[in-house]
C-alpha positions as CSV (number, residue, x, y, z in Angstrom):
1,M,0.0,0.0,0.0
2,E,1.4,3.4,-1.0
3,V,1.9,5.8,1.9
4,K,0.3,9.1,1.1
5,E,2.6,12.1,1.6
6,A,1.5,14.8,3.9
7,A,0.5,18.0,2.1
8,P,3.1,20.8,2.3
9,T,2.2,23.4,4.9
10,G,4.3,26.2,3.4
11,R,5.9,26.8,6.8
12,D,9.1,24.7,6.1
13,W,11.5,24.5,3.2
14,R,9.7,21.8,1.3
15,R,7.2,24.1,-0.3
16,M,6.8,21.9,-3.4
17,G,6.5,18.7,-1.4
18,R,8.3,15.7,-2.9
19,Y,9.4,17.7,-5.9
20,T,11.5,20.2,-3.8
21,V,15.2,20.1,-4.3
22,L,16.2,23.4,-2.6
23,G,14.1,25.9,-0.6
24,E,14.4,28.8,1.8
25,I,13.6,27.7,5.3
26,G,10.3,28.6,7.0
27,P,9.2,29.4,10.5
28,D,9.1,25.7,11.4
29,D,12.7,25.2,10.5
30,R,14.3,27.8,12.8
31,H,14.1,28.1,16.6
32,G,15.0,30.7,19.2
33,F,16.3,34.2,19.1
34,M,19.6,32.9,17.5
35,R,17.5,31.1,14.9
36,H,19.1,27.6,15.3
37,V,18.6,25.4,12.3
38,Q,18.8,21.6,12.4
39,A,20.2,19.8,9.3
40,G,18.5,16.4,9.0
41,A,20.2,13.2,7.8
42,D,19.2,13.9,4.2
43,E,19.6,17.7,4.3
44,V,22.3,20.3,3.8
45,V,22.0,23.8,5.1
46,I,23.3,26.9,3.3
47,V,23.6,30.2,5.1
48,R,24.0,33.4,3.0
49,K,24.4,36.9,4.6
50,N,24.4,40.0,2.5
51,G,24.9,37.9,-0.6
52,Q,27.9,36.1,0.7
53,I,28.0,32.4,1.7
54,T,29.0,32.2,5.4
55,D,28.3,28.5,6.3
56,V,27.4,25.2,4.8
57,F,26.7,22.2,7.1
58,S,24.9,18.9,7.3
59,E,23.8,16.6,10.2
60,D,24.3,19.4,12.7
61,R,22.4,22.1,14.6
62,K,23.8,25.6,14.5
63,P,22.7,29.2,15.1
64,T,22.4,31.2,11.9
65,R,22.9,34.6,13.6
66,S,25.0,35.8,16.6
67,F,23.7,37.6,19.7
68,G,25.1,40.9,18.3
69,E,23.2,40.4,15.0
70,F,20.0,39.7,17.0
71,L,20.4,43.0,18.9
72,K,21.1,44.8,15.6
73,S,18.0,43.2,14.0
74,L,15.8,44.8,16.7
75,V,16.7,48.3,15.3
76,G,16.8,47.2,11.7
77,L,20.6,47.1,11.4
78,G,21.2,43.4,11.2
79,P,22.5,41.7,8.1
80,N,20.2,40.3,5.4
81,T,20.4,36.6,6.3
82,E,19.0,33.9,4.0
83,V,19.0,30.3,5.0
84,Y,18.3,27.4,2.6
85,K,17.9,23.7,2.9
86,A,18.6,21.2,0.1
87,T,18.0,17.5,-0.2
88,R,20.9,15.1,-0.1
89,T,18.8,12.3,-1.5
90,R,19.2,11.6,-5.2
91,F,16.3,12.3,-7.5
92,N,15.6,11.3,-11.1
93,I,14.7,13.2,-14.2
94,V,13.3,11.3,-17.3
95,F,13.8,12.6,-20.8
96,W,11.8,11.1,-23.7
97,L,13.2,10.9,-27.2
98,G,10.6,11.5,-29.9
99,D,8.2,14.2,-30.9
100,D,8.7,17.6,-29.3
101,D,5.6,17.7,-27.1
102,V,5.2,20.7,-24.9
103,V,2.8,20.7,-22.0
104,A,2.0,24.1,-20.4
105,T,0.4,24.6,-17.0
106,G,0.1,28.1,-15.6
107,N,3.3,29.9,-16.2
108,K,5.4,26.8,-16.4
109,S,6.0,24.5,-19.4
110,F,7.9,21.3,-19.7
111,T,9.1,19.4,-22.8
112,F,8.4,15.7,-22.8
113,G,9.9,14.9,-26.1
114,L,13.5,15.5,-27.4
115,P,13.3,15.5,-31.2
116,V,16.3,13.4,-32.3
117,M,16.7,12.3,-35.9
118,T,18.9,9.7,-37.4
119,S,21.1,10.3,-40.5
120,D,18.2,8.8,-42.6
121,D,15.7,11.3,-41.1
122,Q,13.8,8.9,-38.8
123,V,12.7,9.9,-35.3
124,I,14.3,7.9,-32.6
125,P,12.0,6.8,-29.8
126,G,13.6,6.2,-26.4
127,K,14.0,7.1,-22.8
128,I,16.9,8.6,-20.8
129,N,16.7,8.4,-17.1
130,L,19.2,10.6,-15.1
131,W,19.7,10.2,-11.4
132,I,21.0,13.4,-10.0
133,E,22.3,14.4,-6.5
134,I,23.8,17.5,-4.9
135,D,27.5,17.7,-4.5
136,E,28.0,18.7,-0.9
137,E,31.3,20.3,-1.6
138,L,29.6,22.8,-4.0
139,A,26.1,22.8,-2.5
140,E,26.0,26.6,-2.4
141,N,26.2,26.8,-6.2
142,T,22.6,25.4,-6.4
143,L,21.4,28.9,-5.3
144,L,22.3,30.1,-8.8
145,L,19.3,28.1,-10.1
146,L,16.8,30.0,-8.0
147,R,16.5,32.8,-10.5
148,G,14.9,35.1,-7.9
149,Q,12.6,32.4,-6.5
150,N,12.7,30.9,-3.0
151,V,12.3,27.2,-4.1
152,L,13.8,24.9,-6.7
153,N,12.1,21.8,-8.0
154,R,13.3,19.0,-10.2
155,F,11.4,20.3,-13.3
156,D,13.4,23.6,-13.1
157,I,16.6,21.5,-13.3
158,A,15.3,19.5,-16.2
159,S,14.5,22.7,-18.1
160,E,18.0,24.0,-17.5
161,I,19.8,20.9,-18.9
162,R,17.4,19.9,-21.7
163,D,19.0,22.1,-24.3
164,D,22.6,20.9,-23.5
165,L,21.5,17.3,-23.5
166,L,19.9,17.7,-27.0
167,A,22.5,19.9,-28.6
168,K,25.8,18.6,-27.1
169,V,25.0,14.9,-26.8
170,L,22.0,13.4,-28.5
171,G,22.1,15.5,-31.7
172,L,25.9,15.0,-32.2
173,E,26.0,11.3,-31.4
174,L,22.8,10.0,-32.9
175,N,22.7,12.0,-36.1
176,Q,25.8,10.1,-37.4
177,H,24.0,6.8,-37.6
178,T,21.1,5.3,-39.5
179,F,18.1,3.8,-37.8
180,D,19.2,0.3,-38.6
181,E,22.7,1.0,-37.2
182,L,21.2,1.8,-33.8
183,R,19.4,-1.4,-33.4
184,G,21.3,-3.7,-31.0
185,N,24.3,-1.3,-30.9
186,R,25.4,-1.6,-27.3
187,S,28.7,0.1,-27.9
188,L,26.8,3.2,-29.1
189,Q,24.7,3.2,-25.9
190,R,27.9,3.1,-23.8
191,A,29.4,5.9,-25.9
192,L,26.2,7.9,-25.4
193,G,26.3,7.4,-21.7
194,T,29.9,8.6,-21.6
195,A,29.0,11.7,-23.6
196,I,26.2,12.4,-21.1
197,Q,28.5,12.1,-18.2
198,R,31.0,14.4,-19.9
199,E,28.8,17.2,-21.2
200,V,25.9,17.3,-18.9
201,S,28.0,16.8,-15.8
202,G,30.0,19.9,-16.7
203,T,26.8,21.9,-16.8
204,L,25.4,20.4,-13.6
205,G,28.8,20.8,-11.9
206,A,28.6,24.6,-12.2
207,W,25.3,24.4,-10.2
208,G,26.6,22.1,-7.5
209,L,24.9,19.0,-9.0
210,R,26.3,15.7,-10.4
211,I,25.0,12.7,-12.2
212,Q,24.9,9.7,-9.9
213,D,23.6,7.2,-12.4
214,Y,21.8,6.9,-15.7
215,S,19.9,4.5,-18.0
216,I,19.1,4.5,-21.7
217,S,16.3,2.6,-23.4
218,W,15.6,2.5,-27.2
219,G,12.3,1.9,-29.0
220,L,13.7,0.6,-32.2
221,T,11.5,-2.4,-32.8
222,L,7.7,-2.3,-33.1
223,D,7.2,-3.9,-29.7
224,E,9.8,-1.6,-28.1
225,R,8.3,1.5,-29.8
226,A,4.8,0.5,-28.6
227,D,6.1,0.0,-25.1
228,I,8.0,3.3,-25.1
229,D,4.9,5.2,-26.4
230,Q,2.7,3.7,-23.8
231,Q,5.1,4.6,-21.0
232,R,5.5,8.1,-22.4
233,H,1.8,8.7,-22.5
234,Q,1.3,7.5,-18.9
235,V,4.2,9.6,-17.7
236,A,3.0,12.7,-19.7
237,V,-0.4,12.5,-18.0
238,E,1.3,12.1,-14.6
239,Q,3.7,15.0,-15.3
240,V,0.8,17.3,-16.2
241,K,-0.7,16.5,-12.8
242,N,2.6,17.1,-11.1
243,L,3.1,20.4,-12.7
244,N,-0.5,21.5,-11.9
245,E,0.2,20.4,-8.3
246,I,3.3,22.5,-8.2
247,D,1.5,25.6,-9.5
248,K,-1.2,25.0,-6.9
249,L,1.4,24.7,-4.1
250,R,3.1,27.9,-5.4
251,S,-0.3,29.8,-5.4
252,I,-1.1,28.5,-1.9
253,G,2.2,29.7,-0.6
254,K,1.6,33.1,-2.1
255,E,-1.9,33.3,-0.6
256,R,-0.5,32.4,2.8
257,E,2.1,35.2,2.5
258,D,-0.6,37.8,1.5
259,K,-3.2,36.6,4.0
260,P,-3.5,38.8,7.1
261,R,-2.4,37.2,10.3
262,S,-4.8,36.2,13.0
263,P,-4.6,37.7,16.6
264,L,-3.1,34.4,17.7
265,D,-0.4,34.5,15.1
266,V,0.4,38.1,16.1
267,V,0.9,36.9,19.7
268,L,2.8,33.7,19.0
269,R,4.8,34.8,15.9
270,P,5.3,38.6,16.2
271,S,6.8,40.5,13.3
272,K,10.1,42.3,13.4
273,L,8.3,45.6,13.9
274,Q,6.3,44.2,16.8
275,V,9.4,42.8,18.4
276,L,11.1,46.2,17.9
277,V,8.2,48.2,19.5
278,G,8.0,45.7,22.3
279,A,11.7,45.9,23.0
280,A,11.6,49.7,23.0
281,V,8.7,49.7,25.5
282,V,10.6,47.3,27.8
283,I,13.8,49.2,27.6
284,T,11.9,52.5,28.3
285,G,10.1,51.0,31.2
286,I,13.4,49.6,32.7
287,F,15.0,53.1,32.2
288,F,12.2,54.9,34.1
289,L,12.1,52.3,36.8
290,W,15.8,52.6,37.3
291,S,15.6,56.4,37.3
292,F,12.9,56.3,39.9
293,V,14.7,53.9,42.2
294,T,18.1,55.7,41.9
295,G,16.3,59.2,42.4
296,D,14.6,58.1,45.6
297,S,17.9,56.7,46.9
298,Q,19.8,59.9,46.2
299,E,17.0,62.1,47.8
300,M,17.1,60.0,51.0
301,A,20.8,60.2,51.1
302,G,20.7,64.0,50.8
303,Q,18.2,64.4,53.6
304,T,20.4,62.3,55.8
305,Q,23.4,64.5,55.2
306,E,21.5,67.9,55.8
307,T,19.8,66.9,59.1
308,P,22.2,67.5,62.2
309,P,22.4,64.8,64.8
310,A,19.8,64.9,67.4
311,G,21.1,66.0,70.9
312,V,19.8,66.6,74.4
313,S,19.0,70.3,74.9
314,V,19.4,71.6,78.4
315,V,17.3,74.7,79.4
316,P,19.1,76.9,82.0
317,T,17.3,77.3,85.2
318,V,16.4,80.9,86.1
319,P,16.7,81.5,89.9
320,A,13.5,82.7,91.5
321,A,13.3,86.4,92.6
322,P,13.8,86.7,96.4
323,A,10.7,87.7,98.5
324,P,10.7,91.4,99.5
325,A,11.8,92.0,103.1
326,P,9.1,93.2,105.5
327,V,9.0,96.9,106.1
328,T,9.8,97.9,109.8
329,C,8.6,101.3,110.9
330,P,10.6,103.2,113.5
331,Q,9.0,103.6,116.8
332,Y,8.5,107.3,116.6
333,L,6.7,106.9,113.3
334,Y,4.7,103.9,114.1
335,H,1.6,105.5,115.1
336,S,1.6,108.1,112.3
337,L,2.6,106.0,109.3
338,C,2.2,102.4,110.2
C-alpha cells in the first residue's frame, strides 16, 4: 500500500512537497532568538548573509545569527540573512526521445519529447533516465538556479539541462547513424552514456549537482516502440498532474504570505516591527524604573546629610526672685505712718 505524503504546509523549506530540491527555510525550520537550524540526515543547510555564503553544514544544529546580530536586528541594522535547505537524496529526471511535445500549465512549461533524428531522417523513440544528486562540496552553487525564487524543484533543473542534452550529446552522437545501425548497438549506448557524463556533468557541476547514475532505453522495434509510447503517454499524464500540483502549491504559498495574520499569530509569531516596538517599550520601562529607584535613593541620602544629629537640649534654670523684706517702721513713726 502506498503511503500518502502529507500536504506541504508552506511553513518549512519543502514548499513543493516531494518535488522540492532546494528551498528557503520557513518558521518551522528555525528556533529561538539565535535562529538555530537543524540539518537532518538527508539535508544540507546553506547560510548566506548580505549575498555572501557564510556557512554550509549537514547533520548538525547551528545558530544562523549571533547575539550581536540579534540585537542589531531589533533596530533594523542586522545583516540580510538567507538560510536554505537542500536534499541530499538523489532524484531522477526522465527525458523522452521522440516528438517535441510541450505541455504548459500556468506559467510553467515542460518538454516531454526530445526531437532526435537519425542520419536517414527517422525519429528515434527512447527514454533517458538521469539520477542526480547535490555535490555537498559545491552545494552553495545550487542557489544560482533559484532565479529570484525561494524554491527549486526537479522540473526547473530539467528545463536547464534539456538544451545541452539535446544539442551537445544526442544531436551530435545519434545524427551520425542510421536507424538500422542503432538497433542492437550496445557500444553506441555506452558511448552515449559517456557523452552524457562528460557534457551534462559539466553543466550540472557549475550548479553544485552531479549525475549519480543513468539508463538509456531504445524503442527501435515495433514492440519496443509501442512500449515506449505507452510509458511516455502515462508519464506525460502524470507529469501534467505534477506540474499542476506545483503551480497549486506555489499559489497556496503566495496566498498564505498575503493573507492577514490572526490575533493568535500576532501573539505567537510577532513580526520584526512588533518585536522592535515591544523591546523599545521594555527598555523605556526599565530606564524609568531605574531612574525612579536611583532618584529616591539619592534624595534619601541628601536628607540624611543635611539633618544635624539629634542632641539633648538643656534649658538653663532661672533663679526665682527673692521675696521682699518686711518693712519695719521706726518707733517714733509707728503711730503716724504704720
